[in-house]
C-alpha positions as CSV (number, residue, x, y, z in Angstrom):
1,M,-53.3,22.9,-38.3
2,K,-52.0,20.8,-35.8
3,K,-50.5,22.5,-32.4
4,T,-47.8,21.8,-30.0
5,E,-48.4,19.9,-26.7
6,C,-46.1,20.2,-23.7
7,T,-46.3,17.0,-21.6
8,E,-43.3,17.2,-19.3
9,T,-41.2,20.0,-17.4
10,V,-37.6,19.1,-16.4
11,E,-36.2,21.0,-13.8
12,I,-32.7,22.1,-14.5
13,G,-30.1,23.5,-12.1
14,A,-31.1,22.1,-8.6
15,D,-27.4,22.0,-7.6
16,S,-27.8,25.5,-6.2
17,A,-30.2,28.2,-5.3
18,R,-30.6,29.1,-8.8
19,G,-33.2,26.5,-10.4
20,L,-32.4,26.1,-13.9
21,R,-35.5,25.3,-15.7
22,S,-36.3,24.0,-19.2
23,S,-39.5,22.6,-20.9
24,F,-39.3,19.5,-22.9
25,C,-42.0,19.3,-25.6
26,Q,-43.3,16.4,-27.3
27,Q,-44.7,17.8,-30.8
28,R,-47.4,16.6,-32.6
29,P,-47.1,17.2,-36.4
30,T,-46.9,20.8,-37.4
31,A,-45.5,23.1,-40.0
32,L,-42.2,23.1,-38.1
33,S,-41.6,19.4,-38.5
34,R,-40.1,19.9,-42.0
35,I,-37.5,22.2,-40.1
36,A,-36.8,19.6,-37.7
37,A,-36.1,16.8,-40.1
38,W,-34.0,19.3,-42.1
39,I,-31.8,19.8,-38.6
40,G,-31.9,16.2,-37.6
41,P,-32.2,14.7,-34.2
42,R,-28.6,15.7,-33.0
43,G,-29.0,19.2,-33.9
44,L,-32.4,19.2,-32.2
45,A,-30.8,18.1,-29.1
46,T,-28.3,20.4,-29.2
47,L,-30.6,23.0,-29.6
48,A,-32.9,21.8,-26.7
49,A,-29.6,21.6,-24.4
50,W,-28.6,25.3,-25.2
51,A,-32.4,26.6,-24.9
52,A,-32.2,24.8,-21.3
53,V,-29.4,26.3,-20.4
54,A,-30.6,29.6,-21.3
55,M,-33.6,29.3,-19.2
56,L,-31.3,29.3,-16.1
57,G,-31.4,33.2,-15.6
58,F,-35.1,33.3,-15.8
59,A,-35.2,30.2,-13.5
60,A,-33.4,32.3,-11.1
61,Q,-36.4,35.2,-11.1
62,G,-38.9,33.0,-10.5
63,A,-39.8,32.5,-14.0
64,A,-42.0,29.8,-15.4
65,A,-44.7,29.6,-12.3
66,A,-46.6,27.0,-11.3
67,P,-50.3,26.4,-12.7
68,P,-52.9,28.4,-11.2
69,G,-53.9,26.8,-7.6
70,L,-50.6,24.9,-7.6
71,D,-48.4,27.2,-7.0
72,N,-46.3,26.9,-3.6
73,A,-48.6,29.4,-1.3
74,A,-51.3,26.7,-2.3
75,C,-49.2,23.7,-1.3
76,E,-48.3,25.4,1.7
77,A,-51.7,25.8,3.0
78,C,-52.4,22.3,3.9
79,H,-48.5,21.1,4.2
80,S,-47.4,23.7,6.8
81,G,-47.9,21.8,9.5
82,K,-50.7,24.1,11.1
83,E,-53.5,21.8,10.6
84,K,-53.5,17.9,11.1
85,I,-54.5,16.3,7.5
86,E,-54.5,13.2,6.9
87,A,-54.1,11.3,3.4
88,K,-54.7,7.5,2.0
89,D,-51.6,5.7,0.9
90,A,-51.4,3.4,-2.0
91,K,-53.1,0.8,0.3
92,G,-55.6,3.0,1.2
93,K,-54.2,3.4,4.8
94,L,-54.4,7.1,6.1
95,H,-51.2,8.9,7.2
96,P,-50.7,12.5,8.7
97,L,-49.3,14.6,6.3
98,A,-45.7,15.5,7.1
99,P,-45.3,18.8,7.6
100,I,-43.4,21.4,5.3
101,G,-42.0,24.4,6.9
102,P,-41.6,27.4,4.6
103,E,-39.1,29.2,6.7
104,K,-36.6,25.7,6.4
105,Y,-37.8,25.2,2.7
106,A,-36.7,28.9,1.8
107,K,-33.0,28.2,3.1
108,G,-32.7,24.8,1.0
109,V,-31.1,24.5,-2.4
110,H,-34.4,23.9,-4.0
111,A,-36.3,27.1,-2.7
112,K,-36.6,28.9,-6.2
113,L,-38.4,26.0,-7.3
114,D,-42.3,25.3,-7.4
115,C,-43.4,22.4,-5.5
116,V,-45.1,20.7,-8.7
117,A,-41.5,21.0,-10.5
118,C,-40.6,17.9,-8.6
119,H,-44.2,16.6,-7.9
120,K,-45.6,16.6,-11.5
121,E,-47.9,13.7,-10.2
122,I,-50.3,16.2,-8.5
123,V,-52.6,18.1,-10.9
124,D,-55.1,19.7,-8.6
125,A,-55.3,21.3,-5.2
126,K,-57.9,19.0,-3.9
127,A,-57.4,16.5,-0.9
128,P,-56.8,13.8,-1.9
129,H,-55.2,14.7,-5.1
130,V,-56.2,13.3,-8.1
131,I,-52.6,11.9,-9.3
132,G,-52.0,12.2,-13.2
133,S,-49.7,10.2,-15.4
134,A,-46.5,11.8,-14.5
135,P,-44.0,9.8,-12.3
136,E,-43.5,10.4,-8.8
137,P,-40.5,12.3,-7.7
138,N,-37.2,11.1,-8.6
139,C,-33.7,12.9,-7.6
140,I,-31.7,10.8,-9.7
141,D,-33.2,11.0,-12.8
142,C,-33.7,14.7,-12.4
143,H,-30.1,15.5,-11.6
144,T,-28.7,13.1,-14.1
145,R,-30.9,14.6,-16.9
146,L,-29.8,17.9,-16.0
147,W,-25.9,17.0,-15.8
148,E,-26.4,15.6,-19.1
149,A,-28.1,18.7,-20.7
150,A,-25.5,20.9,-19.0
151,K,-22.5,18.8,-20.6
152,E,-24.3,18.6,-24.0
153,A,-24.5,22.5,-23.9
154,G,-20.9,23.1,-22.8
155,T,-21.7,24.6,-19.6
156,A,-20.8,22.0,-17.0
157,K,-17.9,24.0,-15.4
158,E,-20.7,26.3,-14.5
159,H,-22.4,23.8,-12.3
160,P,-19.4,22.3,-10.5
161,R,-22.0,20.9,-7.5
162,L,-24.3,19.4,-10.1
163,G,-21.3,17.3,-11.1
164,V,-20.8,16.3,-7.7
165,V,-24.2,15.4,-7.3
166,V,-23.8,13.0,-10.3
167,R,-20.6,11.6,-8.8
168,N,-22.3,10.7,-5.9
169,I,-25.2,9.2,-7.5
170,E,-23.1,7.2,-9.0
171,A,-21.3,6.0,-6.1
172,Y,-25.0,5.3,-4.5
173,K,-25.8,3.2,-7.0
174,K,-22.8,0.6,-6.1
175,S,-23.3,1.2,-2.6
176,T,-25.1,-1.4,-0.2
177,H,-28.0,1.1,0.5
178,A,-28.8,0.8,-3.1
179,R,-29.4,-2.9,-3.0
180,L,-32.7,-4.3,-2.5
181,D,-34.2,-5.6,0.9
182,K,-35.0,-9.0,0.6
183,Q,-38.1,-8.6,2.5
184,T,-39.5,-5.5,0.9
185,G,-37.8,-5.5,-2.5
186,E,-36.9,-1.8,-2.1
187,P,-33.5,-0.1,-2.1
188,R,-32.2,-0.4,1.9
189,A,-32.1,3.6,1.6
190,V,-33.0,6.4,-0.8
191,C,-32.1,10.1,-0.7
192,D,-34.8,11.2,1.1
193,D,-33.6,8.8,4.1
194,C,-30.7,10.6,4.6
195,H,-31.2,14.2,2.7
196,N,-34.4,15.8,3.5
197,T,-35.2,16.9,-0.2
198,H,-37.4,19.9,0.9
199,Y,-34.8,21.6,3.3
200,F,-31.5,19.9,1.6
201,D,-28.6,22.4,1.8
202,V,-25.6,20.1,2.3
203,P,-22.4,22.9,2.7
204,P,-20.1,22.5,0.0
205,A,-16.9,20.2,0.6
206,G,-14.6,22.1,2.3
207,S,-16.6,24.9,4.0
208,A,-16.5,26.3,7.5
209,A,-20.3,25.0,7.5
210,R,-19.4,21.6,6.4
211,K,-16.9,21.4,9.0
212,G,-18.8,22.3,11.5
213,A,-22.5,22.2,12.5
214,W,-23.4,20.2,9.9
215,R,-21.3,17.3,11.0
216,L,-22.6,17.3,14.5
217,E,-26.2,16.4,12.8
218,V,-25.1,13.5,10.6
219,P,-25.2,10.6,13.2
220,A,-28.5,11.2,14.5
221,R,-29.5,11.3,10.8
222,C,-28.2,8.2,10.2
223,A,-29.7,6.5,13.4
224,E,-33.1,8.3,12.9
225,K,-34.8,5.4,11.0
226,C,-32.1,2.5,10.2
227,H,-29.2,2.5,12.9
228,P,-30.1,3.3,16.1
229,D,-28.2,0.4,18.0
230,E,-24.9,1.9,16.2
231,L,-25.7,5.3,17.6
232,D,-26.0,3.9,21.2
233,D,-22.8,1.8,20.8
234,W,-20.8,5.3,19.2
235,S,-22.3,7.7,21.6
236,A,-20.7,6.1,24.7
237,S,-17.5,5.8,22.6
238,V,-14.4,8.4,22.8
239,H,-15.6,9.5,19.3
240,G,-19.3,9.8,20.3
241,K,-18.5,12.1,23.4
242,L,-16.3,14.4,21.7
243,V,-19.2,15.1,19.1
244,M,-22.1,14.6,21.5
245,D,-21.1,15.8,24.7
246,K,-18.7,18.4,23.6
247,H,-20.2,19.4,20.4
248,D,-16.8,19.0,18.7
249,P,-17.1,18.3,15.1
250,K,-13.8,17.0,14.9
251,G,-15.0,13.5,16.2
252,A,-15.2,10.9,14.3
253,I,-18.8,10.5,12.7
254,C,-20.4,7.7,10.8
255,I,-19.5,9.0,7.0
256,D,-15.6,9.2,8.2
257,C,-15.7,5.6,8.1
258,H,-18.3,4.5,6.0
259,T,-18.4,7.3,3.5
260,S,-21.5,9.5,2.6
261,H,-22.4,7.6,-0.5
262,S,-20.1,5.0,-1.7
263,I,-21.3,2.9,1.4
264,E,-19.7,-0.6,1.2
265,P,-21.4,-3.7,3.2
266,T,-18.9,-4.2,6.4
267,A,-18.2,-7.5,5.3
268,S,-16.6,-6.3,1.9
269,K,-12.9,-6.6,1.0
270,A,-13.3,-3.0,0.1
271,F,-14.8,-1.9,3.3
272,M,-12.1,-3.9,5.3
273,L,-9.1,-2.1,3.2
274,G,-10.8,1.4,3.2
275,I,-11.5,1.5,6.9
276,V,-7.8,1.2,7.7
277,Q,-6.9,4.4,5.6
278,G,-10.3,5.9,7.0
279,C,-9.0,5.5,10.7
280,G,-5.3,7.0,9.7
281,N,-6.5,10.0,8.3
282,C,-7.2,11.1,12.1
283,H,-4.6,8.7,13.4
284,K,-1.5,9.3,11.2
285,E,1.0,8.3,13.3
286,N,-0.4,5.0,14.6
287,L,-1.7,4.2,10.6
288,G,2.3,4.6,10.0
289,S,3.4,2.4,13.0
290,Y,0.6,-0.2,12.1
291,A,1.9,-0.3,8.6
292,D,5.2,-1.3,9.9
293,T,3.9,-4.5,11.5
294,Y,3.1,-7.9,9.3
295,H,-1.1,-7.0,10.3
296,G,-0.4,-3.6,8.3
297,Q,1.8,-4.9,5.5
298,V,-0.8,-7.6,4.5
299,N,-3.6,-5.0,4.7
300,K,-1.7,-2.3,2.3
301,L,-0.9,-5.4,0.1
302,G,-4.7,-5.7,-0.3
303,Y,-5.4,-8.6,1.6
304,T,-8.0,-8.8,4.6
305,Y,-7.3,-11.7,6.7
306,T,-4.8,-10.0,9.2
307,A,-5.9,-7.9,12.1
308,K,-7.4,-4.1,11.3
309,C,-8.2,-1.1,13.5
310,Y,-11.7,-2.4,14.2
311,N,-10.6,-6.1,15.1
312,C,-8.9,-4.5,18.3
313,H,-10.4,-1.6,19.1
314,G,-13.7,-2.2,18.1
315,S,-16.0,-0.7,15.4
316,H,-18.4,1.7,17.4
317,Y,-17.8,1.1,21.0
318,I,-14.2,2.6,21.1
319,L,-13.0,3.2,24.1
320,K,-9.6,4.8,25.5
321,V,-6.1,2.7,26.2
322,D,-6.7,3.3,29.9
323,N,-10.5,2.8,30.1
324,P,-11.0,-0.6,31.9
325,N,-13.7,-1.8,29.4
326,S,-11.5,-1.1,26.4
327,T,-11.0,-4.1,24.5
328,V,-7.1,-3.1,24.5
329,S,-6.6,-2.2,28.0
330,P,-4.2,-4.7,29.7
331,K,-7.4,-6.3,31.2
332,H,-9.1,-7.3,28.0
333,R,-6.2,-7.7,25.6
334,L,-5.1,-11.0,25.8
335,A,-9.0,-12.1,24.9
336,T,-8.8,-9.5,22.2
337,C,-5.5,-11.2,20.4
338,R,-6.8,-14.5,20.9
339,Q,-10.1,-13.6,18.9
340,C,-7.5,-14.1,16.2
341,H,-4.9,-16.2,17.2
342,T,-6.8,-19.1,18.3
343,P,-6.7,-22.9,16.7
344,K,-10.3,-22.1,15.8
345,K,-8.8,-20.0,13.0
346,G,-5.6,-22.1,12.3
347,M,-3.1,-20.4,14.6
348,P,-1.5,-21.1,17.7
349,L,-3.2,-19.8,21.1
350,A,-2.0,-16.4,22.1
351,T,0.2,-16.1,25.2
352,A,1.1,-14.0,27.5
353,G,3.8,-11.9,26.1
354,F,1.1,-10.9,23.5
355,M,0.0,-8.5,26.1
356,T,3.3,-6.6,26.0
357,F,3.4,-6.4,22.1
358,G,3.1,-3.1,20.8
359,P,1.0,-3.0,17.6
360,H,1.8,0.7,17.2
361,A,5.5,0.7,18.5
362,N,7.7,3.3,16.8
363,V,11.3,4.2,17.1
364,H,10.9,7.6,17.7
365,D,9.5,7.5,21.0
366,L,12.2,7.1,23.7
367,G,10.2,7.4,26.5
368,K,7.6,4.7,25.4
369,Y,9.5,2.4,23.3
370,P,13.1,2.5,24.5
371,Q,14.0,-0.9,23.2
372,M,12.5,0.3,19.7
373,W,14.7,3.6,19.8
374,I,18.0,1.9,20.9
375,A,17.8,-0.9,18.1
376,A,17.1,1.5,15.2
377,R,19.6,3.6,15.8
378,F,22.1,0.9,16.3
379,M,20.7,-0.6,12.9
380,W,21.1,2.8,11.4
381,A,24.6,3.3,12.7
382,L,25.5,-0.3,11.4
383,L,24.0,0.4,7.8
384,G,25.4,3.8,7.6
385,G,28.8,2.7,8.5
386,V,29.0,-0.4,6.1
387,F,27.6,1.7,3.1
388,I,29.6,4.9,3.8
389,F,33.1,2.8,3.7
390,F,31.8,0.3,1.4
391,W,30.7,2.4,-1.0
392,T,33.4,5.0,-0.7
393,H,35.8,2.1,-1.5
394,S,34.1,0.9,-4.8
395,A,33.8,4.2,-6.2
396,L,37.8,5.1,-5.3
397,W,38.6,1.5,-6.7
398,Y,36.7,2.0,-9.7
399,Y,38.4,5.4,-10.4
400,R,41.6,4.0,-9.5
401,E,41.6,0.8,-12.0
402,F,39.7,3.0,-14.9
403,K,42.4,5.3,-14.5
404,D,45.1,2.4,-14.7
405,R,43.6,0.9,-17.5
406,R,43.3,4.1,-19.9
407,A,46.9,4.9,-18.7
408,H,48.0,1.3,-19.6
409,A,49.8,0.8,-16.4
410,S,51.3,-2.4,-15.6
411,R,49.6,-4.5,-12.8
412,P,51.5,-5.5,-9.9
413,H,52.3,-9.2,-10.0
414,V,54.8,-11.7,-8.9
415,R,56.5,-12.4,-12.3
416,V,57.4,-16.0,-13.1
417,D,58.7,-18.1,-15.6
418,E,56.4,-19.7,-18.4
419,L,55.2,-23.2,-17.2
420,P,55.5,-25.5,-19.8
421,Q,53.2,-28.0,-17.6
422,A,50.2,-25.3,-17.1
423,A,49.3,-25.1,-21.1
424,G,45.6,-25.4,-21.1
425,K,45.3,-25.5,-17.0
426,Q,43.6,-23.3,-14.5
427,L,44.2,-23.1,-10.9
428,R,41.3,-24.5,-8.7
429,R,40.0,-22.3,-6.3
430,F,36.6,-24.3,-5.3
431,G,35.4,-27.5,-5.0
432,P,32.1,-29.0,-6.3
433,I,30.2,-28.9,-2.9
434,T,31.4,-25.1,-2.2
435,R,30.0,-24.3,-5.6
436,I,26.6,-25.9,-5.6
437,G,26.5,-24.4,-2.2
438,H,27.2,-20.9,-3.2
439,L,24.6,-21.3,-6.1
440,V,21.6,-22.6,-3.9
441,F,22.7,-20.1,-1.4
442,A,22.4,-17.2,-3.8
443,I,19.3,-18.7,-5.3
444,S,17.4,-18.9,-1.6
445,V,18.8,-15.6,-1.1
446,M,17.1,-13.8,-3.9
447,V,14.2,-15.5,-3.0
448,L,13.9,-14.2,0.5
449,V,14.7,-10.6,-1.0
450,L,12.0,-10.8,-3.5
451,T,9.4,-12.1,-0.8
452,G,10.5,-10.3,2.1
453,M,10.9,-7.0,0.5
454,A,7.5,-7.5,-1.2
455,A,6.0,-7.5,2.5
456,F,8.5,-4.8,3.7
457,Y,7.6,-2.6,0.9
458,S,4.3,-3.4,0.9
459,Y,3.0,0.1,-0.6
460,T,4.6,0.0,-3.5
461,G,2.8,-1.5,-7.0
462,W,5.7,-3.6,-7.4
463,A,5.1,-5.7,-4.1
464,R,1.2,-5.9,-4.9
465,A,2.2,-7.6,-8.1
466,V,5.1,-10.2,-6.6
467,M,2.1,-10.9,-4.0
468,A,-0.5,-11.5,-6.7
469,A,1.9,-13.4,-8.7
470,F,2.5,-15.8,-5.6
471,G,-1.1,-16.1,-4.7
472,G,-1.0,-13.9,-1.8
473,P,0.9,-13.2,1.3
474,K,0.2,-16.9,2.9
475,I,1.6,-18.4,-0.3
476,A,4.6,-16.0,-0.3
477,G,5.2,-16.8,3.2
478,I,5.5,-20.4,2.8
479,V,7.9,-19.7,-0.2
480,H,10.0,-17.4,2.1
481,R,9.7,-19.6,5.1
482,T,11.0,-22.5,2.9
483,A,13.9,-20.5,1.2
484,A,15.0,-19.4,4.8
485,A,15.1,-23.0,5.7
486,T,17.3,-23.8,2.8
487,M,19.6,-20.9,3.4
488,L,20.1,-22.2,7.1
489,S,20.4,-25.7,6.3
490,I,23.2,-24.5,3.8
491,F,24.7,-22.5,6.6
492,F,25.0,-25.4,9.0
493,L,26.3,-28.0,6.5
494,H,29.0,-25.5,5.9
495,L,29.6,-25.2,10.0
496,A,29.5,-29.1,10.2
497,Y,31.8,-29.2,7.4
498,L,34.2,-26.6,8.8
499,A,34.2,-28.0,12.1
500,V,35.0,-31.6,11.0
501,H,37.9,-29.9,8.3
502,L,39.5,-28.2,11.3
503,W,39.8,-30.9,13.2
504,R,41.5,-32.7,10.7
505,I,44.2,-30.1,10.0
506,R,44.1,-29.1,13.5
507,K,48.0,-29.7,14.2
508,T,49.3,-27.4,10.7
509,F,46.3,-24.9,10.7
510,R,47.1,-21.5,11.7
511,W,44.6,-19.3,12.7
512,F,46.1,-16.3,11.6
513,G,47.9,-17.9,8.6
514,P,47.4,-17.3,4.7
515,D,44.9,-20.0,4.4
516,S,42.7,-18.7,7.2
517,L,39.7,-16.5,7.0
518,V,40.0,-15.2,10.1
519,P,41.1,-11.1,9.7
520,G,44.7,-10.4,11.2
521,W,46.9,-7.5,11.3
522,Q,47.8,-8.0,7.8
523,D,44.1,-7.1,6.2
524,I,44.6,-3.8,8.4
525,K,47.6,-2.9,6.2
526,D,46.0,-4.2,3.4
527,I,43.3,-1.7,3.7
528,Y,45.5,1.1,4.5
529,G,47.7,0.1,1.6
530,M,44.7,0.0,-0.7
531,F,43.7,3.5,0.0
532,K,47.3,4.7,-0.5
533,W,47.0,3.1,-4.0
534,F,43.4,4.7,-4.8
535,F,45.3,8.3,-4.0
536,G,48.1,7.5,-6.1
537,K,50.3,7.3,-3.0
538,G,51.5,3.9,-3.1
539,Q,51.4,0.7,-5.3
540,K,48.6,-1.4,-5.1
541,P,48.9,-4.5,-2.2
542,L,49.6,-8.1,-2.8
543,F,47.2,-10.5,-1.5
544,D,47.3,-13.9,-0.5
545,R,44.8,-16.6,-0.8
546,W,42.1,-14.4,0.9
547,T,41.8,-10.7,0.5
548,Y,40.3,-8.2,3.2
549,W,36.8,-7.9,1.1
550,E,36.4,-11.9,0.9
551,K,37.1,-12.5,4.2
552,F,34.3,-9.4,5.1
553,D,32.0,-11.3,2.8
554,Y,32.3,-14.5,4.6
555,W,32.1,-13.4,7.9
556,A,28.9,-11.0,7.1
557,V,27.2,-14.4,6.2
558,F,27.8,-15.6,9.7
559,W,26.6,-12.2,11.2
560,G,23.7,-11.9,8.9
561,M,22.4,-15.8,9.8
562,A,22.7,-14.7,13.5
563,I,20.4,-11.4,12.9
564,I,18.2,-12.5,10.5
565,G,17.9,-15.8,10.9
566,G,17.3,-15.3,14.6
567,S,14.9,-12.5,14.3
568,G,13.2,-14.6,11.3
569,M,12.9,-17.4,13.8
570,M,11.0,-15.3,16.1
571,L,8.9,-14.1,13.9
572,A,7.9,-17.3,12.1
573,F,7.3,-18.9,15.9
574,P,5.8,-15.7,17.9
575,T,3.6,-17.6,19.9
576,Y,6.5,-19.9,21.4
577,V,8.6,-16.8,21.7
578,A,5.6,-14.9,23.6
579,E,5.6,-17.7,26.4
580,V,8.7,-16.9,27.7
581,L,10.0,-13.3,26.3
582,P,8.1,-10.0,26.6
583,G,6.3,-9.3,23.5
584,W,8.3,-5.9,22.7
585,V,11.1,-8.7,21.7
586,L,8.8,-9.6,19.0
587,N,8.6,-5.5,17.7
588,V,12.5,-5.5,17.9
589,A,12.5,-8.4,16.2
590,T,10.6,-7.3,13.2
591,L,12.6,-4.0,13.1
592,V,16.1,-5.8,12.9
593,H,14.9,-8.5,10.5
594,G,13.8,-5.9,7.9
595,E,16.7,-3.7,8.5
596,E,19.3,-6.4,8.3
597,A,17.5,-8.0,5.0
598,F,17.7,-4.6,3.4
599,L,21.4,-4.1,4.4
600,A,22.6,-7.6,3.1
601,A,20.4,-7.2,-0.4
602,V,21.8,-3.7,-1.0
603,F,25.3,-5.0,0.1
604,L,25.1,-8.1,-2.2
605,F,24.0,-6.3,-5.0
606,T,26.1,-3.4,-4.7
607,V,29.4,-3.8,-3.1
608,H,29.5,-7.8,-3.8
609,F,28.8,-7.3,-7.3
610,F,31.2,-4.5,-7.8
611,N,34.2,-6.7,-6.3
612,N,33.5,-9.5,-8.3
613,H,32.0,-8.3,-11.4
614,F,32.0,-5.0,-12.4
615,R,35.1,-3.9,-11.4
616,P,37.3,-2.2,-14.6
617,D,39.7,-5.3,-13.9
618,K,36.6,-7.8,-14.2
619,L,34.7,-6.3,-17.2
620,P,32.7,-7.6,-18.8
621,P,30.7,-9.6,-16.3
622,P,30.5,-12.3,-15.1
623,D,33.0,-13.3,-13.3
624,V,32.5,-17.4,-13.5
625,V,35.0,-18.7,-11.0
626,M,32.5,-19.7,-8.5
627,F,30.4,-22.0,-11.4
628,T,33.6,-23.3,-13.0
629,G,35.4,-23.5,-9.9
630,S,38.8,-22.3,-11.5
631,Y,40.7,-19.1,-12.4
632,P,42.9,-18.6,-15.4
633,L,46.5,-18.4,-13.9
634,D,47.2,-15.1,-15.2
635,E,44.1,-13.5,-13.4
636,Y,45.1,-15.2,-10.4
637,R,48.4,-14.4,-11.1
638,R,47.1,-10.6,-10.6
639,E,44.7,-11.2,-7.9
640,H,46.5,-13.1,-5.7
641,P,50.0,-13.0,-6.5
642,L,51.5,-14.1,-3.0
643,Q,49.5,-17.2,-3.0
644,Y,50.7,-17.8,-6.3
645,K,54.1,-17.2,-5.6
646,R,53.8,-19.6,-2.4
647,L,52.5,-22.3,-4.4
648,L,55.1,-22.2,-7.1
649,D,58.0,-21.6,-4.5
650,S,56.9,-25.0,-2.5
651,G,56.4,-26.8,-5.5
652,Q,52.7,-27.3,-4.7
653,L,51.3,-25.4,-7.8
654,D,50.9,-28.9,-9.9
655,K,48.2,-30.0,-7.3
656,Y,45.8,-26.9,-7.6
657,L,46.1,-27.1,-11.6
658,V,42.9,-28.7,-13.1
659,D,41.9,-28.8,-16.7
660,A,40.2,-25.3,-18.2
661,P,36.3,-25.8,-18.2
662,S,34.9,-26.9,-21.3
663,R,33.3,-24.4,-23.7
664,P,29.7,-25.7,-22.9
665,M,30.9,-25.6,-19.1
666,R,31.9,-21.7,-20.0
667,L,29.1,-20.8,-21.8
668,G,26.6,-22.2,-19.2
669,S,28.5,-20.6,-16.4
670,T,28.3,-17.3,-18.2
671,I,24.6,-17.6,-18.9
672,L,23.7,-18.6,-15.5
673,G,25.8,-15.6,-13.8
674,L,24.1,-12.8,-16.2
675,V,20.8,-14.4,-15.4
676,L,21.5,-14.0,-11.6
677,I,23.3,-10.6,-12.1
678,A,20.2,-9.4,-13.8
679,I,17.8,-10.9,-11.2
680,G,20.1,-9.1,-8.4
681,L,19.8,-5.9,-10.1
682,W,16.2,-6.1,-10.6
683,L,15.8,-6.9,-7.0
684,L,17.9,-3.7,-6.3
685,V,15.7,-1.7,-8.4
686,M,12.8,-2.9,-6.5
687,V,14.3,-2.1,-2.8
688,V,15.6,1.4,-4.1
689,V,12.1,2.3,-5.2
690,G,10.5,1.0,-2.2
691,F,13.0,3.0,-0.1
692,F,12.5,6.4,-1.8
693,T,8.8,5.9,-2.0
694,G,7.8,4.7,1.2
């Protein structure tokens, strides 16, 4: 008859003071083998897991005692530290035995376990011990087996801290601590380097103990074996003095920046991206203001080449700004900026104006950042005024036209006799140079919105996808500046053409005449008349060559070029700006550039699109006059009746008649218009998502 022989004991439930214990036995052939074969391996595993969990209650009461002579009392006789005993290591070198204080061990999470539950290789109570075939204690293997057994038995929810331990183990395996040292071939740090396995008693996350005394001990534990130099620097810092001198656990300690288990090399991308958020967990306001700068936007997009917290403030030896030795004090600030802004790193050398740039400037502190406070409120008033007026205008206009179309109301226009010479003709509105300029201008604006808003709303998923598609912020920046140069070139070419054209017609041109884009009193009257018509209090005004909303669109470009273009040039060449202007000008330029770009994008893709493509009288979109250059006579007679009448009365109408666009031209213009409208609406959606998720 064969008998069963147990070869290994595994401790279950070391995640708490209750020691969950089970014995896994390897069976030699017995009469039970037939039952085992009938149940199958899967069934045996399930039964074993249930049996393991069932032993929890017995383990809590000290069940499954250690073999005679190897109980805890016997171990403590030598390992209590009362006597100096030396033992040889694997190389034959003598080492004093590490004292294990029973009173401390009794407070740890392993207190209910016998020493030999972990030290299975110890098979006698002699000195030196005879080492058996069992492996030396291994925290990872033990806790992993315990967790798998608990999951198999369906009791994982009863041991949440064991799950935390296993997750920490997985994080540790991927950390720099688990990587093998090139000289020793051993992991750089193991569990026992940070956690004294005999006294292990880490308080649960969120507990008062975890937030208090336990935190104060962490820096010394990190420095004890591995990081003494870092501890020296940290101890002299503003963080270290708070913890070491004032014993305030609110001060930042090692694990706040480096985490406790998923510790990345400081040169890794993951660490450089995560450290900003780590600092921001305490310095929330500064994190928000940093995120508004180009440095922070690039970091949010997932790239690491711009300045992060530690590039300016240091990593361990962090001092207050008013400390003369601080890297960000006025005395050292320029040198700190020049660590990155230097020709050695492919950038112009930082100039004196950088010293007054506010890396954490915000729009809420009037006393500290008055320029930002004033600029922000001016831009908010501008945005609010433009959107309130024109969105209200568009909503009322849509309602009125929709109501008139449903009622089949006649539209006001000048009645004229049919013109035989106009058969198959349209009225020329824009020449080829104007149309090409408008198309290139529109495409450049859309590219600017895409690349610029991706940085502006760097915290969104779509922004990261856009930047990845471009190959990163550096390439997107080149595309952005190229599009800006294109847009500005078209604008300046238009100014040159305008100057030449006005010089040629200077004797007959009337600045406030019907052919002029200069706003006049008639535009005020037309606005008043339109609102009367919106509310059914009068007829719709009759417009000449240019309506008041077309004049606004035209002059808005001048405003935009001055504000967006001017601020953009400053941001493109900050070093040269900082040579002649204080650094806070760049803060204001960043704010104004982003806010004005937001205004332009939203206005173009809502108000401008509505006026030209989505009014009931314009449906279905698109209006292709800017691509074909000509208007159908009936439509022009409805939209610009006063000019039509002037041309007709003066006999000049024939001069403006052109052949209607060919079918391919009409089809191509329609497709192009729909594509541009779709892109614009897609950009609008992304901007709205960014605005409401910030």
